[in-house]
C-alpha positions in Angstrom: 14.9 -15.4 31.6 17.5 -16.4 34.1 15.7 -14.6 36.9 12.4 -16.4 35.9 14.1 -19.8 35.9 15.7 -19.0 39.3 12.3 -18.1 40.7 10.6 -21.2 39.3 13.2 -23.4 40.9 14.2 -21.6 44.2 11.2 -19.5 45.2 9.7 -21.0 48.3 5.9 -21.1 49.0 5.4 -20.1 52.6 2.2 -20.0 54.7 -0.5 -17.8 53.2 -2.3 -15.0 55.0 -5.8 -15.8 56.2 -7.3 -13.2 54.0 -6.8 -15.7 51.1 -8.7 -18.4 52.9 -12.1 -17.8 51.1 -10.4 -18.1 47.7 -8.6 -21.4 48.7 -11.8 -22.7 50.3 -13.8 -21.9 47.1 -11.2 -23.7 45.1 -11.4 -26.7 47.4 -15.2 -26.9 46.8 -14.9 -26.6 43.0 -12.1 -29.1 42.9 -14.2 -31.6 45.0 -17.1 -31.4 42.6 -14.9 -31.9 39.5 -12.8 -34.6 41.1 -15.8 -36.6 42.2 -17.5 -36.4 38.8 -14.3 -37.3 36.9 -13.5 -40.2 39.3 -16.8 -41.8 38.7 -16.2 -41.9 34.9 -13.2 -44.2 35.4 -14.5 -46.5 38.1 -14.9 -49.3 35.6 -11.1 -49.7 35.2 -9.6 -48.4 38.4 -7.1 -49.8 40.9 -5.6 -53.2 39.8 -7.2 -53.9 36.4 -5.7 -51.0 34.5 -6.9 -49.3 31.3 -6.4 -52.5 29.3 -10.0 -53.4 30.1 -11.2 -50.6 27.9 -11.5 -46.9 27.5 -9.6 -44.9 30.1 -12.5 -42.5 30.5 -16.1 -43.3 29.4 -19.7 -43.7 30.3 -19.8 -47.3 29.1 -20.6 -48.8 32.5 -23.0 -46.0 33.6 -24.8 -46.3 30.3 -25.2 -50.1 30.6 -26.3 -50.0 34.2 -28.4 -46.9 34.3 -29.0 -44.7 31.3 -30.1 -47.4 28.9 -32.5 -49.0 31.5 -34.4 -46.0 33.0 -37.6 -47.2 31.3 -39.1 -50.7 31.1 -39.3 -53.7 33.4 -35.7 -53.2 34.8 -36.2 -49.5 35.5 -36.3 -50.0 39.3 -32.9 -51.7 39.2 -31.4 -48.8 37.2 -32.9 -46.2 39.6 -31.6 -48.2 42.6 -28.1 -48.4 41.1 -28.2 -44.7 40.2 -29.2 -43.9 43.8 -26.4 -46.0 45.2 -23.8 -44.4 42.9 -24.9 -40.9 43.7 -24.9 -41.8 47.4 -21.2 -43.0 47.1 -20.3 -39.8 45.2 -21.9 -37.5 47.8 -20.3 -39.5 50.6 -16.9 -39.3 49.1 -17.3 -35.6 48.4 -18.4 -35.0 52.0 -15.4 -36.8 53.4 -13.1 -34.8 51.1 -14.7 -31.5 52.2 -14.6 -32.4 55.9 -10.9 -33.4 55.6 -10.3 -29.7 54.9 -13.1 -27.8 56.7 -13.2 -30.1 59.7 -9.4 -29.8 60.3 -9.7 -27.2 63.1 -12.1 -29.4 65.1 -9.5 -32.2 65.2 -6.2 -30.3 65.3 -7.1 -26.9 66.7 -5.9 -25.1 63.6 -7.0 -24.6 60.0 -5.6 -26.8 57.1 -2.4 -25.1 55.7 -3.4 -23.4 52.5 0.0 -23.4 51.0 0.1 -27.2 51.3 -3.1 -27.5 49.3 -1.8 -25.1 46.6 1.6 -26.7 46.5 0.4 -30.2 45.9 -2.2 -29.1 43.4 0.7 -27.4 41.6 2.8 -30.6 41.8 0.0 -32.5 40.2 -0.3 -29.8 37.5 3.4 -30.0 36.7 3.1 -33.8 36.4 0.0 -33.6 34.2 1.7 -31.0 32.0 4.7 -33.2 31.6 2.6 -35.8 29.7 1.6 -33.6 26.7 5.1 -32.1 26.7 6.7 -35.5 26.3 4.1 -36.6 23.7 4.7 -33.3 21.8 8.5 -33.9 21.8 7.9 -37.4 20.6 5.7 -36.1 17.8 8.4 -33.7 16.7 11.1 -36.4 16.8 8.9 -38.6 14.6 8.2 -35.7 12.2 11.9 -35.2 11.8 12.2 -38.9 11.0 9.5 -38.6 8.3 6.4 -39.7 10.2 3.3 -37.8 11.2 3.3 -35.7 14.3 0.1 -37.4 15.4 2.0 -40.7 15.8 3.8 -39.3 18.7 1.1 -37.0 20.1 -1.5 -39.9 20.1 1.0 -42.5 21.2 -0.5 -43.3 24.6 -4.1 -43.5 23.3 -3.1 -45.6 20.3 -0.8 -47.8 22.4 -3.6 -48.5 24.9 -6.0 -49.3 22.1 -3.6 -51.5 20.2 -2.6 -53.4 23.3 -6.2 -54.0 24.3 -7.0 -55.3 20.8 -4.1 -57.6 20.8 -5.1 -59.0 24.2 -8.7 -59.6 23.1 -7.4 -61.4 20.0 -4.5 -63.4 21.3 -4.8 -64.0 25.1 -6.9 -67.1 25.8 -9.6 -67.4 28.4 -8.1 -70.2 30.4 -11.2 -70.7 32.6 -14.5 -69.0 32.0 -15.7 -68.0 35.4 -19.0 -66.4 36.3 -18.6 -62.6 36.0 -18.7 -61.9 39.7 -16.2 -64.7 40.5 -14.0 -63.6 37.7 -13.8 -60.1 39.0 -12.7 -61.4 42.5 -10.2 -63.8 40.9 -8.7 -60.9 38.8 -8.5 -58.7 41.9 -6.6 -61.4 43.7 -4.2 -62.5 40.9 -3.6 -59.0 39.5 -3.2 -57.8 43.1 0.0 -59.9 43.3 1.4 -57.8 40.5 0.0 -54.6 41.8 1.7 -55.4 45.2 5.1 -55.9 43.5 4.8 -53.0 41.1 4.0 -50.8 44.1 6.7 -52.4 46.2 9.3 -51.9 43.4 8.3 -48.2 43.5 9.7 -48.3 47.0 12.5 -50.9 46.6 14.0 -49.5 43.4 16.0 -46.3 43.7 15.1 -44.9 40.3 11.4 -45.8 40.6 11.2 -44.3 44.1 12.8 -41.0 43.0 10.9 -40.8 39.7 7.5 -42.3 40.3 6.6 -42.6 43.9 8.4 -40.3 46.3 6.3 -37.3 45.5 3.2 -39.2 46.5 4.6 -39.6 50.1 5.9 -36.1 50.5 2.8 -34.4 52.0 3.0 -33.8 55.8 -0.8 -33.0 55.8 -2.9 -35.6 54.1 -6.1 -34.8 52.3 -7.3 -35.5 48.8 -6.2 -31.9 47.9 -2.7 -32.4 49.2 -1.8 -35.8 47.8 0.4 -36.0 44.7 -0.8 -38.4 42.0 1.2 -41.6 41.6 1.5 -42.4 38.0 3.6 -39.7 36.4 7.4 -39.7 36.0 8.9 -37.1 33.6 9.6 -38.5 31.1 9.6 -42.3 31.7 5.8 -42.8 32.1 5.7 -43.4 28.4 7.9 -46.5 28.8 5.6 -48.2 31.3 2.1 -47.6 29.8 2.1 -50.5 27.4 3.5 -53.1 29.9 1.0 -51.8 32.5 -1.9 -52.1 30.2 -0.9 -55.5 28.9 -0.3 -57.1 32.3 -3.6 -56.1 33.9 -5.7 -56.5 30.7 -4.2 -60.0 30.0 -4.9 -61.2 33.5 -8.6 -60.2 33.1 -8.8 -62.0 29.8 -7.6 -65.2 31.4 -10.7 -65.5 33.5 -13.4 -63.8 31.3 -13.7 -63.4 27.6 -15.1 -59.8 27.6 -14.2 -56.7 29.5 -15.9 -56.7 32.9 -17.0 -53.1 32.8 -20.3 -53.4 34.7 -19.0 -55.8 37.4 -15.9 -53.8 38.0 -17.8 -50.6 38.2 -20.2 -52.0 40.9 -17.4 -53.5 42.9 -15.4 -50.3 42.7 -18.5 -48.4 44.0 -18.1 -50.4 47.2 -14.3 -50.2 47.0 -14.4 -46.4 46.9 -16.4 -46.1 50.2 -13.5 -47.0 52.5 -10.8 -45.9 50.1 -11.5 -42.2 50.7 -10.1 -42.5 54.3 -6.7 -43.5 53.1 -5.6 -39.9 52.6 -7.2 -38.0 55.4 -5.5 -36.8 58.7 -8.9 -35.8 60.1 -10.5 -39.2 59.8 -7.8 -41.6 61.0 -8.9 -42.1 64.6 -12.6 -42.1 63.6 -12.3 -44.5 60.7 -10.1 -46.9 62.8 -13.0 -47.2 65.3 -15.8 -47.4 62.6 -16.2 -51.1 61.8 -18.1 -50.2 58.6 -15.0 -48.3 57.4 -12.1 -50.4 58.9 -13.4 -53.8 57.9 -14.0 -53.0 54.3 -10.6 -51.2 54.3 -9.0 -54.5 55.3 -11.0 -56.4 52.7 -10.0 -54.1 49.9 -6.5 -53.3 51.2 -7.2 -49.6 51.3 -8.8 -46.9 53.5 -7.5 -46.3 57.0 -5.0 -49.1 56.5 -3.5 -47.3 53.6 -3.1 -44.2 55.8 -0.4 -46.2 57.6 1.4 -46.6 54.3 2.0 -42.8 54.5 3.5 -43.1 58.0 6.8 -41.2 58.4 7.9 -43.3 61.4 11.3 -45.0 60.8 10.0 -48.4 62.0 7.6 -48.5 59.0 10.6 -48.5 56.6 11.8 -51.9 57.7 10.5 -55.2 56.2 9.6 -57.7 58.9 10.1 -61.0 57.0 11.0 -62.5 53.7 13.9 -62.1 51.4 14.5 -58.5 52.5 13.9 -59.1 56.2 15.3 -56.4 58.4 16.4 -54.2 55.5 15.7 -50.5 56.0 14.7 -49.0 52.7 14.5 -45.5 54.2 10.9 -45.2 52.8 7.6 -46.6 54.1 7.2 -50.3 53.4 3.9 -51.2 55.1 0.5 -52.0 53.7 1.4 -52.0 50.0 -2.0 -53.4 49.1 -3.1 -55.5 46.2 -5.6 -58.3 46.0 -7.9 -58.9 49.0 -7.5 -59.1 52.8 -3.9 -57.8 52.5 -2.9 -61.3 51.4 0.3 -60.3 49.7 1.4 -57.9 52.4 0.9 -60.7 55.0 2.8 -63.2 52.8 5.7 -60.9 52.1 6.0 -59.3 55.5 4.8 -55.8 55.0 1.4 -55.9 56.7 0.8 -53.4 59.6 -2.3 -53.6 61.8 -4.1 -50.5 62.8 -2.6 -48.6 65.7 -4.4 -46.4 68.3 -2.4 -43.2 67.7 -2.3 -41.5 64.3 1.3 -41.6 63.0 3.0 -38.6 61.5 2.9 -38.7 57.7 5.3 -37.8 55.0 8.8 -39.0 54.1 10.5 -41.2 56.6 11.9 -39.2 59.5 10.0 -36.1 58.4 12.9 -34.3 56.7 12.3 -30.6 56.0 11.3 -30.2 52.4 11.5 -27.3 50.0 8.1 -25.7 49.4 8.5 -25.2 45.7 6.2 -27.4 43.6 8.3 -27.3 40.4 11.4 -28.3 42.4 9.5 -31.1 44.2 7.9 -32.5 41.1 11.2 -32.6 39.2 13.4 -33.4 42.2 13.8 -37.1 41.2 15.0 -36.6 37.7 17.3 -33.8 38.6 18.9 -35.8 41.4 19.5 -38.7 39.1 20.9 -36.5 36.4 23.2 -34.7 38.9 24.5 -38.0 40.3 25.1 -39.5 36.9 27.1 -36.4 36.0 29.1 -36.1 39.2 30.0 -39.7 39.9 32.5 -41.7 37.9 32.6 -45.4 37.2 30.0 -47.5 35.4 29.3 -49.7 38.5 28.4 -46.6 40.5 26.2 -45.2 37.7 24.6 -48.6 37.4 23.7 -48.5 41.1 22.4 -45.0 40.8 19.8 -46.2 38.2 19.2 -49.8 39.2 20.3 -50.0 42.9 18.0 -50.3 45.9 16.3 -47.2 47.4 18.6 -47.2 50.4 21.7 -46.7 48.2 23.5 -43.4 48.1 26.3 -42.8 45.7 29.6 -41.0 46.8 28.4 -37.7 45.3 24.7 -37.0 45.7 22.3 -34.1 46.0 18.7 -34.2 47.1 16.7 -31.4 45.5 13.6 -32.0 47.6 15.1 -32.0 51.1 16.5 -28.8 52.6 20.1 -28.9 53.7 20.6 -29.0 57.4 
């Protein structure tokens, strides 16, 4: 058992022999199909509005727009929308595939296979941590005399209960037309999205637990990008506030969930978005007005690629309360709302630059190539620091200090020692 645990934590994943390329490439194709289909199911509540608007995965918008209208006088609209949605799906899948298969044409070498497998594994560790925490919560509730299901179904029931409370108690302050309401929600909720995202960089604990793994990849593609919203085990603490915040903002402007309108807007949103995590397309998408302009409008796409820059200059805030402060992690193009309004207001907007920047953690420190170690590096670092440092003020700073704070005794389990 000790040897197994040692291997899980210390075994490094090096570059793979090219004889494994067909297997990895086959996996990439299968992953692309599954990812594209699954992503489409949640387009009606993605990005800034949160699962408080309804089910976290359902066909409700597709059914209302397409499936229920394939016959009758509105059939042409349903077929047109279906064609548009399918076109977006095919387009996104094509960009994803070319980010991997087109890598040699841009960089003269094939995409590193071990990077793909490592970040897929990091996502798997994060995904598995969710049922693990829920199962532990269920066992704790069983020991206290409750049903196991109360813990196991906590997230689902919490989202449903929060959504029901919002619909019953949050007033609609101003009833806007649906399209205007969606834009208003994007703008207002974007303010909170901006600051929640920025806190993921400003706050030491949130950076280490929630967000750093998303910025670790030195080679960006959809296959080598770690998901943002998992933090073993603290994700369970944030799900209800997250749902409440974005669901309540929507209710302020419109009495019913905006499934259809959000779905259609996100179909457009997702066209430039796919360029935000692709080394291959940075130079091209920067020049393509049809990609760069919508990317600026929706605060995503090639502009988001700069948010993954590893250049030290991108870790410094240019104006506002934290002007000149170096947070040691990327601080540009946080997104939220429309037209990068909040980035411009709070001094974190960065225009496109001609040369593609290196990506990854600021300064490109050498990382371990063990997915379990990287996925759990944040919580293990905090646990080590809390154990090894004395004094309540120091321990307070470890948990609640800024991301540029380092306690007297520290150990980074993600970065290799010099």
